[in-house]
ZAPA-23467 format. One line per field, with one value per residue (C-alpha): residue number from 1; residue in one letter; x, y, z. Coordinates in steps of 0.5 Angstrom, whole numbers. Example, Ala and Ser with C-alpha at 12.3 -4.5 7.8 and 13.67 -1.06 7.14 Angstrom:
2
num <- (1 | 2)
residuo <- (A | S)
X <- (25 | 27)
Y <- (-9 | -2)
Z <- (16 | 14)
! end
This chain:
361
num <- (1 | 2 | 3 | 4 | 5 | 6 | 7 | 8 | 9 | 10 | 11 | 12 | 13 | 14 | 15 | 16 | 17 | 18 | 19 | 20 | 21 | 22 | 23 | 24 | 25 | 26 | 27 | 28 | 29 | 30 | 31 | 32 | 33 | 34 | 35 | 36 | 37 | 38 | 39 | 40 | 41 | 42 | 43 | 44 | 45 | 46 | 47 | 48 | 49 | 50 | 51 | 52 | 53 | 54 | 55 | 56 | 57 | 58 | 59 | 60 | 61 | 62 | 63 | 64 | 65 | 66 | 67 | 68 | 69 | 70 | 71 | 72 | 73 | 74 | 75 | 76 | 77 | 78 | 79 | 80 | 81 | 82 | 83 | 84 | 85 | 86 | 87 | 88 | 89 | 90 | 91 | 92 | 93 | 94 | 95 | 96 | 97 | 98 | 99 | 100 | 101 | 102 | 103 | 104 | 105 | 106 | 107 | 108 | 109 | 110 | 111 | 112 | 113 | 114 | 115 | 116 | 117 | 118 | 119 | 120 | 121 | 122 | 123 | 124 | 125 | 126 | 127 | 128 | 129 | 130 | 131 | 132 | 133 | 134 | 135 | 136 | 137 | 138 | 139 | 140 | 141 | 142 | 143 | 144 | 145 | 146 | 147 | 148 | 149 | 150 | 151 | 152 | 153 | 154 | 155 | 156 | 157 | 158 | 159 | 160 | 161 | 162 | 163 | 164 | 165 | 166 | 167 | 168 | 169 | 170 | 171 | 172 | 173 | 174 | 175 | 176 | 177 | 178 | 179 | 180 | 181 | 182 | 183 | 184 | 185 | 186 | 187 | 188 | 189 | 190 | 191 | 192 | 193 | 194 | 195 | 196 | 197 | 198 | 199 | 200 | 201 | 202 | 203 | 204 | 205 | 206 | 207 | 208 | 209 | 210 | 211 | 212 | 213 | 214 | 215 | 216 | 217 | 218 | 219 | 220 | 221 | 222 | 223 | 224 | 225 | 226 | 227 | 228 | 229 | 230 | 231 | 232 | 233 | 234 | 235 | 236 | 237 | 238 | 239 | 240 | 241 | 242 | 243 | 244 | 245 | 246 | 247 | 248 | 249 | 250 | 251 | 252 | 253 | 254 | 255 | 256 | 257 | 258 | 259 | 260 | 261 | 262 | 263 | 264 | 265 | 266 | 267 | 268 | 269 | 270 | 271 | 272 | 273 | 274 | 275 | 276 | 277 | 278 | 279 | 280 | 281 | 282 | 283 | 284 | 285 | 286 | 287 | 288 | 289 | 290 | 291 | 292 | 293 | 294 | 295 | 296 | 297 | 298 | 299 | 300 | 301 | 302 | 303 | 304 | 305 | 306 | 307 | 308 | 309 | 310 | 311 | 312 | 313 | 314 | 315 | 316 | 317 | 318 | 319 | 320 | 321 | 322 | 323 | 324 | 325 | 326 | 327 | 328 | 329 | 330 | 331 | 332 | 333 | 334 | 335 | 336 | 337 | 338 | 339 | 340 | 341 | 342 | 343 | 344 | 345 | 346 | 347 | 348 | 349 | 350 | 351 | 352 | 353 | 354 | 355 | 356 | 357 | 358 | 359 | 360 | 361)
residuo <- (M | P | G | A | P | G | R | P | V | D | P | R | P | G | R | P | R | A | V | Q | T | A | D | V | T | V | T | D | T | G | P | A | T | L | T | G | Y | D | A | G | L | Y | V | A | Q | Y | E | G | I | S | A | V | R | A | I | T | Q | H | T | L | G | G | P | E | V | L | T | L | V | E | R | P | V | P | E | P | G | R | A | E | A | L | V | R | V | R | A | A | G | V | N | P | V | D | W | Q | T | R | A | G | G | G | V | A | T | R | L | G | P | P | P | F | T | V | G | W | D | L | A | G | E | V | V | S | L | G | A | D | A | G | G | L | R | V | G | D | R | V | F | G | M | S | R | F | P | A | Q | A | A | A | Y | A | E | Y | A | V | V | P | V | R | D | L | A | P | V | P | A | R | L | G | L | V | H | A | A | A | L | P | L | A | G | L | T | A | W | T | A | L | T | A | K | A | A | V | R | A | G | D | R | V | L | I | H | A | A | A | G | G | V | G | H | L | A | V | Q | I | A | K | S | L | G | A | H | V | T | G | T | A | R | A | E | K | H | D | F | L | K | G | L | G | A | D | E | V | V | D | H | R | T | T | P | I | E | T | I | T | G | G | F | D | A | I | L | E | L | G | G | G | D | N | A | A | R | S | L | R | L | L | R | P | G | G | V | L | V | D | I | A | H | H | A | P | R | G | L | G | H | G | T | G | L | R | V | A | T | M | L | V | K | P | D | R | A | A | L | R | E | V | A | R | L | A | A | T | G | H | L | T | P | V | L | D | R | T | Y | P | L | S | D | A | A | V | A | H | R | R | G | E | R | R | T | T | T | G | K | L | V | L | T | A | E)
X <- (208 | 201 | 197 | 200 | 196 | 193 | 188 | 180 | 177 | 169 | 166 | 161 | 161 | 163 | 171 | 174 | 177 | 184 | 185 | 182 | 179 | 183 | 179 | 182 | 181 | 184 | 185 | 187 | 193 | 196 | 197 | 192 | 192 | 190 | 184 | 183 | 188 | 194 | 198 | 202 | 196 | 194 | 200 | 201 | 194 | 196 | 203 | 199 | 195 | 198 | 194 | 188 | 183 | 184 | 180 | 184 | 183 | 187 | 184 | 181 | 173 | 167 | 165 | 165 | 173 | 174 | 175 | 176 | 183 | 187 | 194 | 200 | 200 | 204 | 210 | 212 | 218 | 222 | 217 | 211 | 205 | 201 | 194 | 188 | 184 | 176 | 174 | 176 | 173 | 170 | 171 | 170 | 177 | 177 | 172 | 175 | 182 | 178 | 176 | 182 | 182 | 183 | 190 | 190 | 197 | 200 | 199 | 201 | 197 | 193 | 194 | 193 | 188 | 185 | 183 | 186 | 182 | 182 | 181 | 183 | 188 | 196 | 198 | 206 | 211 | 217 | 224 | 223 | 215 | 215 | 209 | 205 | 204 | 201 | 193 | 192 | 186 | 188 | 186 | 189 | 189 | 195 | 200 | 195 | 196 | 201 | 198 | 196 | 191 | 186 | 181 | 184 | 184 | 191 | 195 | 202 | 201 | 207 | 206 | 206 | 200 | 196 | 193 | 189 | 182 | 178 | 175 | 167 | 168 | 168 | 172 | 167 | 166 | 173 | 174 | 169 | 174 | 181 | 181 | 174 | 176 | 183 | 180 | 175 | 180 | 185 | 180 | 177 | 184 | 190 | 186 | 181 | 183 | 176 | 175 | 170 | 164 | 166 | 161 | 162 | 158 | 159 | 156 | 154 | 154 | 151 | 156 | 162 | 167 | 161 | 158 | 164 | 166 | 159 | 161 | 168 | 166 | 161 | 167 | 171 | 165 | 163 | 156 | 155 | 150 | 150 | 147 | 143 | 137 | 131 | 130 | 137 | 136 | 133 | 140 | 144 | 140 | 142 | 149 | 149 | 148 | 145 | 142 | 141 | 139 | 136 | 141 | 136 | 131 | 135 | 140 | 147 | 147 | 141 | 144 | 145 | 153 | 158 | 161 | 169 | 170 | 166 | 168 | 166 | 165 | 159 | 162 | 160 | 160 | 159 | 166 | 165 | 158 | 159 | 165 | 161 | 158 | 165 | 166 | 172 | 179 | 174 | 177 | 173 | 177 | 176 | 176 | 172 | 177 | 172 | 174 | 176 | 184 | 185 | 178 | 179 | 184 | 184 | 178 | 181 | 178 | 182 | 181 | 185 | 186 | 188 | 190 | 190 | 196 | 197 | 198 | 199 | 198 | 191 | 189 | 190 | 186 | 180 | 181 | 181 | 174 | 171 | 173 | 170 | 163 | 164 | 165 | 161 | 162 | 155 | 155 | 150 | 151 | 156 | 158 | 162 | 169 | 167 | 162 | 166 | 163 | 156 | 159 | 162 | 156 | 152 | 157 | 157 | 150 | 152 | 146 | 149 | 148 | 155 | 160 | 160 | 165 | 167 | 168 | 172 | 171)
Y <- (235 | 232 | 234 | 241 | 247 | 252 | 258 | 257 | 258 | 260 | 253 | 256 | 253 | 257 | 257 | 257 | 250 | 250 | 243 | 239 | 232 | 227 | 222 | 216 | 209 | 204 | 196 | 192 | 189 | 195 | 203 | 208 | 211 | 218 | 220 | 227 | 229 | 234 | 232 | 238 | 243 | 238 | 239 | 247 | 248 | 244 | 248 | 254 | 253 | 256 | 253 | 247 | 246 | 241 | 239 | 239 | 239 | 243 | 239 | 233 | 232 | 231 | 233 | 240 | 240 | 239 | 246 | 247 | 250 | 252 | 250 | 250 | 244 | 238 | 236 | 228 | 225 | 220 | 214 | 218 | 221 | 227 | 225 | 230 | 227 | 227 | 222 | 220 | 215 | 216 | 210 | 208 | 210 | 217 | 219 | 215 | 218 | 225 | 224 | 221 | 214 | 210 | 211 | 218 | 216 | 215 | 221 | 225 | 231 | 236 | 239 | 233 | 231 | 224 | 220 | 214 | 212 | 216 | 216 | 221 | 222 | 223 | 230 | 229 | 224 | 223 | 221 | 214 | 213 | 207 | 204 | 211 | 216 | 223 | 222 | 215 | 214 | 211 | 209 | 206 | 206 | 211 | 210 | 207 | 208 | 213 | 220 | 220 | 227 | 224 | 229 | 234 | 236 | 234 | 228 | 225 | 218 | 213 | 209 | 202 | 204 | 205 | 201 | 203 | 204 | 199 | 201 | 199 | 204 | 211 | 215 | 216 | 208 | 207 | 211 | 207 | 200 | 201 | 200 | 197 | 192 | 191 | 189 | 184 | 181 | 180 | 177 | 172 | 170 | 171 | 170 | 165 | 162 | 161 | 156 | 154 | 150 | 154 | 157 | 164 | 168 | 176 | 181 | 188 | 185 | 191 | 196 | 199 | 192 | 188 | 189 | 188 | 182 | 178 | 179 | 177 | 171 | 169 | 170 | 165 | 160 | 160 | 160 | 166 | 168 | 176 | 179 | 186 | 189 | 187 | 193 | 191 | 184 | 185 | 189 | 183 | 178 | 182 | 182 | 174 | 172 | 166 | 167 | 173 | 174 | 180 | 181 | 185 | 180 | 173 | 172 | 171 | 164 | 161 | 162 | 155 | 154 | 150 | 156 | 155 | 163 | 169 | 176 | 180 | 187 | 189 | 191 | 190 | 183 | 179 | 176 | 172 | 170 | 168 | 163 | 157 | 158 | 156 | 149 | 145 | 149 | 155 | 162 | 168 | 174 | 180 | 186 | 191 | 190 | 188 | 181 | 180 | 178 | 170 | 169 | 162 | 160 | 152 | 151 | 149 | 155 | 161 | 168 | 173 | 180 | 185 | 192 | 193 | 195 | 198 | 192 | 193 | 185 | 185 | 191 | 189 | 183 | 188 | 191 | 185 | 183 | 190 | 189 | 182 | 185 | 180 | 186 | 193 | 198 | 201 | 208 | 210 | 218 | 222 | 229 | 235 | 236 | 241 | 237 | 232 | 234 | 232 | 225 | 224 | 225 | 220 | 215 | 215 | 213 | 207 | 206 | 206 | 201 | 201 | 207 | 214 | 218 | 226 | 229 | 234 | 236)
Z <- (229 | 227 | 233 | 233 | 236 | 231 | 232 | 232 | 225 | 223 | 222 | 217 | 210 | 204 | 205 | 198 | 196 | 194 | 192 | 186 | 186 | 181 | 177 | 180 | 177 | 182 | 181 | 187 | 183 | 182 | 183 | 181 | 174 | 173 | 167 | 165 | 170 | 171 | 177 | 176 | 177 | 183 | 186 | 185 | 188 | 194 | 195 | 195 | 201 | 208 | 213 | 213 | 218 | 224 | 230 | 236 | 244 | 249 | 255 | 256 | 257 | 254 | 246 | 247 | 248 | 241 | 237 | 230 | 228 | 223 | 223 | 217 | 212 | 215 | 211 | 210 | 212 | 208 | 208 | 209 | 204 | 205 | 204 | 203 | 207 | 205 | 210 | 217 | 221 | 228 | 233 | 240 | 242 | 239 | 244 | 250 | 248 | 248 | 255 | 258 | 257 | 251 | 249 | 252 | 256 | 250 | 247 | 253 | 255 | 250 | 245 | 241 | 235 | 236 | 230 | 226 | 220 | 214 | 206 | 201 | 196 | 196 | 194 | 196 | 197 | 202 | 198 | 200 | 199 | 195 | 192 | 192 | 187 | 187 | 186 | 188 | 192 | 199 | 206 | 212 | 220 | 221 | 227 | 232 | 238 | 237 | 235 | 227 | 227 | 222 | 224 | 219 | 212 | 211 | 214 | 214 | 214 | 214 | 207 | 210 | 214 | 207 | 201 | 195 | 196 | 192 | 186 | 188 | 195 | 195 | 200 | 205 | 206 | 205 | 211 | 215 | 214 | 217 | 225 | 225 | 219 | 222 | 229 | 226 | 221 | 226 | 232 | 227 | 224 | 228 | 235 | 233 | 227 | 224 | 219 | 215 | 219 | 225 | 230 | 231 | 236 | 236 | 241 | 239 | 232 | 229 | 231 | 228 | 229 | 229 | 223 | 219 | 223 | 221 | 214 | 215 | 219 | 213 | 208 | 212 | 212 | 219 | 222 | 225 | 231 | 233 | 239 | 238 | 239 | 236 | 231 | 228 | 227 | 220 | 218 | 221 | 217 | 211 | 212 | 213 | 220 | 221 | 228 | 232 | 239 | 243 | 248 | 252 | 253 | 252 | 258 | 255 | 259 | 255 | 248 | 245 | 246 | 243 | 239 | 237 | 237 | 241 | 240 | 245 | 244 | 248 | 255 | 261 | 264 | 257 | 257 | 264 | 262 | 255 | 257 | 258 | 251 | 248 | 246 | 249 | 246 | 244 | 244 | 247 | 244 | 249 | 244 | 249 | 255 | 260 | 262 | 269 | 270 | 270 | 267 | 263 | 267 | 269 | 265 | 258 | 255 | 252 | 252 | 248 | 248 | 243 | 241 | 233 | 230 | 223 | 219 | 211 | 209 | 213 | 211 | 204 | 206 | 208 | 202 | 198 | 201 | 200 | 192 | 191 | 195 | 201 | 206 | 205 | 211 | 213 | 215 | 221 | 220 | 216 | 219 | 217 | 220 | 224 | 227 | 230 | 237 | 235 | 232 | 239 | 242 | 237 | 238 | 246 | 246 | 244 | 239 | 232 | 227 | 223 | 222 | 223 | 219 | 219 | 211 | 210 | 203)
! end
């Protein structure tokens, strides 16, 4: 099982590295190619590992419940890949689930391992795992909202949930993309159908999803307004935002309206207060899931909710934007896997600019 319990380990550095990193060149139109690299040696080193490190929890609660353990190396099923995880993205649903919210009810009672975003190299493939080779650099959002156990050195991932890492991205930056990038892409394209010339308002625009949504909306040709603290305005303008608003000093109701789409990421009563800013026929996408039930009924305005799911075609679109330089994930902080609790504490303060990532080197 992906989240099988393990035994506590010493988190201090100095643990022998059992796996060699490949030198990999990736194109967006084909599989990775290996240069100066012995794939057989790579597999042999992986097969010599008896246990790997992972984060687990045995009870719901605060960040302190996250525990570093050792567990057996998982084995891929027929249509799965075993990935040597080099980095795992940290998302709000991770700490929400850890505490009993988020998708905790879908995972069942602890023990379980949170985390869905990952990037790394393929080290083993199931019999029906087509389209990938050992050594390929891959990234993806695995199994969401079921358990994926991405906070680990190795993870088993359905091949349909993976895509090649764009050559211009390192694995740490790639791990920051899947869940947040898929959320932003789906909200803007499938839910809001944003087109060139549309006016888009993005609340919490400097956060993990928000800063990617700004870039994706601009790539679609939209005029983008973002809300964020004043100290983050230059950051958003650097990403391409046309207008920025300090939500702490400017009431939402006073923002000039006429938006074709609003992405609500901030929570609280933002959704209800933002509805009047839509043009007739506009849509508010409630990603934060704080909109009152029935909001928008009888107004001619549309309120859409969403729960992101693995989508290989959409993930490849996100990868295409990253490969062409139209989408760059920004890292707020990185932490070693053993400091997952520290990363959660920072995320829960809701002051990050960009994404948090755990590294499992």
